[in-house]
C-alpha positions in Angstrom: -39.8 -174.6 195.1 -40.9 -171.1 193.3 -40.3 -172.7 190.0 -43.7 -174.5 190.1 -45.5 -170.7 190.6 -43.6 -169.8 187.6 -45.0 -172.7 185.6 -48.3 -172.7 186.5 -48.3 -168.7 185.7 -46.8 -169.7 182.2 -49.6 -172.2 181.7 -51.8 -169.6 182.6 -50.6 -167.3 180.1 -50.5 -169.9 177.3 -54.0 -170.9 177.9 -55.3 -167.6 177.7 -53.3 -167.1 174.6 -55.0 -170.2 173.2 -58.6 -168.9 173.8 -57.6 -165.3 172.5 -56.0 -166.3 169.2 -58.1 -169.7 168.8 -55.6 -172.3 168.6 -55.9 -175.7 169.9 -52.2 -177.0 171.0 -49.0 -175.7 171.9 -45.8 -177.2 170.3 -42.9 -175.6 171.8 -42.6 -173.0 174.4 -39.1 -171.0 174.5 -38.0 -169.1 177.4 -34.6 -167.3 178.3 -33.8 -167.6 181.6 -30.6 -165.7 183.3 -27.9 -167.7 185.2 -28.6 -164.6 187.7 -32.5 -164.7 188.1 -32.6 -167.6 190.8 -34.6 -170.0 188.8 -33.4 -173.7 188.3 -33.5 -174.6 184.9 -33.7 -178.3 186.4 -36.6 -177.4 188.8 -38.5 -175.4 186.3 -38.2 -178.2 183.7 -39.3 -181.3 186.0 -42.2 -178.4 187.3 -43.0 -178.6 183.7 -43.2 -181.7 183.0 -45.6 -182.6 186.0 -47.8 -179.6 185.4 -48.4 -179.4 181.9 -50.7 -182.8 181.8 -54.2 -182.5 180.3 -53.3 -179.0 179.1 -52.7 -177.3 175.9 -48.9 -177.6 176.8 -49.2 -181.2 177.7 -47.3 -182.0 174.3 -45.2 -179.1 174.1 -41.3 -179.4 173.8 -39.9 -176.7 176.4 -36.7 -174.4 175.2 -34.9 -172.7 177.7 -32.0 -170.4 176.7 -29.8 -169.9 179.4 -28.6 -166.0 179.4 -25.4 -165.3 180.6 -24.9 -163.2 183.9 -22.8 -159.5 183.2 -22.4 -157.0 185.7 -21.1 -153.5 185.9 -18.1 -153.1 188.1 -18.3 -149.5 189.7 -14.3 -149.6 190.4 -13.2 -150.4 187.4 -16.2 -149.3 185.3 -15.9 -152.4 183.2 -18.8 -154.9 182.0 -18.1 -158.4 183.4 -19.2 -161.6 183.3 -21.1 -163.0 186.5 -21.8 -166.6 187.5 -23.3 -165.6 190.5 -25.0 -162.9 192.2 -23.2 -160.3 194.8 -19.7 -161.4 194.1 -16.7 -159.3 193.6 -15.4 -158.3 190.2 -13.9 -161.1 188.7 -11.4 -158.4 187.1 -10.2 -156.4 190.1 -11.4 -158.2 192.8 -13.5 -155.4 194.3 -17.3 -155.6 195.5 -19.7 -153.2 194.0 -20.4 -155.2 190.6 -24.0 -154.0 189.7 -26.0 -156.5 188.0 -26.5 -155.5 183.9 -27.9 -158.9 182.7 -28.6 -162.7 183.1 -31.5 -161.7 185.6 -34.2 -162.5 182.5 -37.0 -165.1 182.6 -38.9 -164.3 179.8 -41.4 -165.9 177.6 -40.1 -165.2 174.2 -42.1 -167.6 171.7 -44.8 -170.4 171.2 -45.1 -172.6 168.6 -48.7 -173.5 168.0 -50.6 -176.0 166.2 -54.1 -174.3 164.3 -55.9 -176.2 162.6 -57.2 -173.3 159.9 -53.9 -172.6 158.9 -51.1 -175.3 160.2 -48.8 -174.5 162.9 -47.6 -170.9 163.4 -45.7 -168.7 166.0 -46.6 -166.0 168.5 -44.1 -164.1 169.6 -43.5 -163.0 173.1 -41.8 -160.0 174.5 -39.9 -158.9 177.5 
């Protein structure tokens, strides 16, 4: 289950940001997860709930924004929806669809608690 290693990397990033920016707790983590990323949202959620006990993420809400899959069909030269990688074009049936969206796994935002100034948001980037 590689989702647990993703959660552990996410935890490392969040703990480093807490130290660097001086906040004590994270209230919400916002992730973008593409449907073509190979990440199981249910396994990711389970891993998150299991791994964050006793950390800055212990009471954090995990918000996952699922990004739909898209691809560029080399045959019909159209952007088409994809629900699985390496599938034929849903429009013309040809093979040779290059994924163009839905492969993301991105930390977008942390909503944190800060004793100095109340809660605030830390924006991520991809």
